[in-house]
C-alpha positions as a Markdown table, in Angstrom:
| # | Residue | x | y | z |
|---|---|---|---|---|
| 1 | Unk | 5.7 | -35.4 | -24.8 |
| 2 | Unk | 3.8 | -37.3 | -27.3 |
| 3 | Unk | 4.5 | -36.9 | -30.9 |
| 4 | Unk | 1.0 | -35.4 | -32.1 |
| 5 | Unk | 1.4 | -36.2 | -35.7 |
| 6 | Unk | -1.8 | -36.1 | -37.5 |
| 7 | Unk | -3.9 | -36.9 | -34.5 |
| 8 | Unk | -6.8 | -34.9 | -33.2 |
| 9 | Unk | -6.0 | -33.1 | -30.2 |
| 10 | Unk | -9.0 | -33.1 | -27.6 |
| 11 | Unk | -8.9 | -31.1 | -24.4 |
| 12 | Unk | -9.7 | -31.5 | -20.9 |
| 13 | Unk | -10.1 | -29.4 | -18.0 |
| 14 | Unk | -10.7 | -29.9 | -14.2 |
| 15 | Unk | -12.6 | -27.1 | -12.4 |
| 16 | Unk | -13.1 | -26.3 | -8.8 |
| 17 | Unk | -16.8 | -25.7 | -8.1 |
| 18 | Unk | -17.8 | -23.7 | -4.8 |
| 19 | Unk | -21.0 | -22.4 | -3.6 |
| 20 | Unk | -23.2 | -24.9 | -5.6 |
| 21 | Unk | -26.5 | -25.3 | -3.4 |
| 22 | Unk | -26.8 | -29.0 | -3.6 |
| 23 | Unk | -23.2 | -29.7 | -2.5 |
| 24 | Unk | -22.9 | -30.7 | 1.3 |
| 25 | Unk | -19.1 | -29.6 | 1.3 |
| 26 | Unk | -19.6 | -26.3 | -0.2 |
| 27 | Unk | -16.9 | -27.8 | -3.2 |
| 28 | Unk | -16.4 | -30.3 | -5.6 |
| 29 | Unk | -14.4 | -30.7 | -8.6 |
| 30 | Unk | -15.8 | -31.0 | -12.2 |
| 31 | Unk | -13.8 | -33.0 | -14.8 |
| 32 | Unk | -14.5 | -32.1 | -18.5 |
| 33 | Unk | -13.4 | -34.2 | -21.5 |
| 34 | Unk | -13.9 | -32.6 | -25.0 |
| 35 | Unk | -16.3 | -35.1 | -27.0 |
| 36 | Unk | -17.9 | -34.7 | -30.3 |
| 37 | Unk | -20.7 | -31.6 | -29.4 |
| 38 | Unk | -20.3 | -31.3 | -25.7 |
| 39 | Unk | -18.1 | -32.1 | -22.9 |
| 40 | Unk | -18.6 | -35.4 | -21.2 |
| 41 | Unk | -18.5 | -34.2 | -17.3 |
| 42 | Unk | -17.9 | -35.8 | -14.2 |
| 43 | Unk | -18.3 | -34.3 | -10.5 |
| 44 | Unk | -15.5 | -35.6 | -8.2 |
| 45 | Unk | -15.4 | -35.2 | -4.2 |
| 46 | Unk | -11.7 | -34.1 | -4.4 |
| 47 | Unk | -8.7 | -33.5 | -6.6 |
| 48 | Unk | -7.3 | -36.7 | -8.2 |
| 49 | Unk | -3.7 | -36.3 | -7.2 |
| 50 | Unk | -1.0 | -37.9 | -9.5 |
| 51 | Unk | -0.4 | -41.4 | -8.6 |
| 52 | Unk | -3.0 | -40.4 | -5.5 |
| 53 | Unk | -5.9 | -42.6 | -4.1 |
| 54 | Unk | -9.0 | -43.1 | -5.9 |
| 55 | Unk | -11.4 | -40.3 | -5.5 |
| 56 | Unk | -15.4 | -40.7 | -5.8 |
| 57 | Unk | -17.2 | -39.4 | -8.9 |
| 58 | Unk | -20.9 | -39.5 | -10.4 |
| 59 | Unk | -21.4 | -38.7 | -14.1 |
| 60 | Unk | -23.3 | -35.7 | -14.6 |
| 61 | Unk | -24.9 | -33.7 | -17.5 |
| 62 | Unk | -22.5 | -32.9 | -20.4 |
| 63 | Unk | -21.2 | -29.2 | -20.3 |
| 64 | Unk | -20.7 | -26.6 | -23.0 |
| 65 | Unk | -17.1 | -26.5 | -25.0 |
| 66 | Unk | -16.6 | -22.8 | -23.7 |
| 67 | Unk | -16.2 | -24.1 | -20.2 |
| 68 | Unk | -12.8 | -25.5 | -21.8 |
| 69 | Unk | -11.3 | -22.0 | -22.1 |
| 70 | Unk | -12.7 | -20.3 | -19.1 |
| 71 | Unk | -10.4 | -19.6 | -16.2 |
| 72 | Unk | -13.1 | -18.6 | -13.8 |
| 73 | Unk | -16.9 | -18.0 | -14.3 |
| 74 | Unk | -20.2 | -17.6 | -12.0 |
| 75 | Unk | -22.4 | -20.6 | -12.6 |
| 76 | Unk | -25.7 | -19.6 | -14.0 |
| 77 | Unk | -28.8 | -20.0 | -11.8 |
| 78 | Unk | -27.1 | -18.9 | -8.8 |
| 79 | Unk | -24.8 | -22.1 | -8.5 |
| 80 | Unk | -21.6 | -20.6 | -7.4 |
| 81 | Unk | -18.1 | -20.3 | -9.2 |
| 82 | Unk | -16.1 | -22.6 | -11.2 |
| 83 | Unk | -12.3 | -21.9 | -11.4 |
| 84 | Unk | -10.0 | -23.8 | -13.9 |
| 85 | Unk | -7.2 | -25.8 | -11.5 |
| 86 | Unk | -5.7 | -28.2 | -14.2 |
| 87 | Unk | -6.0 | -28.2 | -18.2 |
| 88 | Unk | -4.4 | -30.5 | -20.8 |
| 89 | Unk | -4.8 | -32.7 | -24.0 |
| 90 | Unk | -5.5 | -36.2 | -24.8 |
| 91 | Unk | -5.3 | -37.8 | -28.3 |
| 92 | Unk | -8.0 | -40.5 | -28.4 |
| 93 | Unk | -11.5 | -39.6 | -29.3 |
| 94 | Unk | -13.7 | -40.8 | -26.2 |
| 95 | Unk | -14.5 | -44.3 | -26.4 |
| 96 | Unk | -18.6 | -45.1 | -25.7 |
| 97 | Unk | -18.5 | -45.4 | -22.0 |
| 98 | Unk | -19.6 | -48.9 | -20.7 |
| 99 | Unk | -20.7 | -49.2 | -17.2 |
| 100 | Unk | -19.7 | -45.7 | -16.6 |
| 101 | Unk | -15.8 | -46.7 | -16.8 |
| 102 | Unk | -13.0 | -45.1 | -18.7 |
| 103 | Unk | -9.1 | -45.6 | -19.5 |
| 104 | Unk | -7.6 | -42.7 | -21.3 |
| 105 | Unk | -3.9 | -41.1 | -21.5 |
| 106 | Unk | -4.0 | -37.4 | -20.4 |
| 107 | Unk | -1.0 | -34.9 | -20.7 |
| 108 | Unk | -0.5 | -31.6 | -19.1 |
| 109 | Unk | 2.4 | -29.4 | -18.0 |
| 110 | Unk | 4.7 | -32.3 | -19.6 |
| 111 | Unk | 3.0 | -35.0 | -17.5 |
| 112 | Unk | 2.0 | -37.9 | -19.4 |
| 113 | Unk | -0.6 | -39.9 | -17.1 |
| 114 | Unk | -3.7 | -42.1 | -17.4 |
| 115 | Unk | -6.9 | -41.5 | -16.1 |
| 116 | Unk | -9.1 | -44.1 | -14.9 |
| 117 | Unk | -12.5 | -44.3 | -13.9 |
| 118 | Unk | -14.1 | -47.6 | -12.9 |
| 119 | Unk | -15.8 | -49.1 | -10.0 |
| 120 | Unk | -13.3 | -47.9 | -7.3 |
| 121 | Unk | -13.5 | -44.3 | -8.2 |
| 122 | Unk | -11.2 | -41.7 | -10.3 |
| 123 | Unk | -7.4 | -42.0 | -10.2 |
| 124 | Unk | -4.6 | -40.4 | -12.2 |
| 125 | Unk | -1.2 | -42.0 | -12.3 |
| 126 | Unk | 1.7 | -41.3 | -14.2 |
| 127 | Unk | 3.1 | -43.2 | -17.1 |
| 128 | Unk | 5.4 | -45.8 | -16.6 |
| 129 | Unk | 7.9 | -46.6 | -19.5 |
């Protein structure tokens, strides 16, 4: 695991969201990354598997910090239920997102990985040393 030293630790979560009325499949996944005042948030079509294929994503409205601590919650406005399926940390503050692209190191359950969000989609792959 990384030496945290004096770096600020930021949190992230992956939520499974079922029952959203605007979701054709009836299920999607929300990736939330802690930022200064809110969580930057993306809607993913599938779970991004470690070293797996890219999944489609779209940037959506920022979410409140309390979602980082929730295990499960009914979403307001009769928009289904969100359940946390993964959580972890990252040590870099989020850069400005240019063209909607992002490259960030994530950690969870002893796994060190890179999150890439670019024109191909969202992908998480194991760090290679």
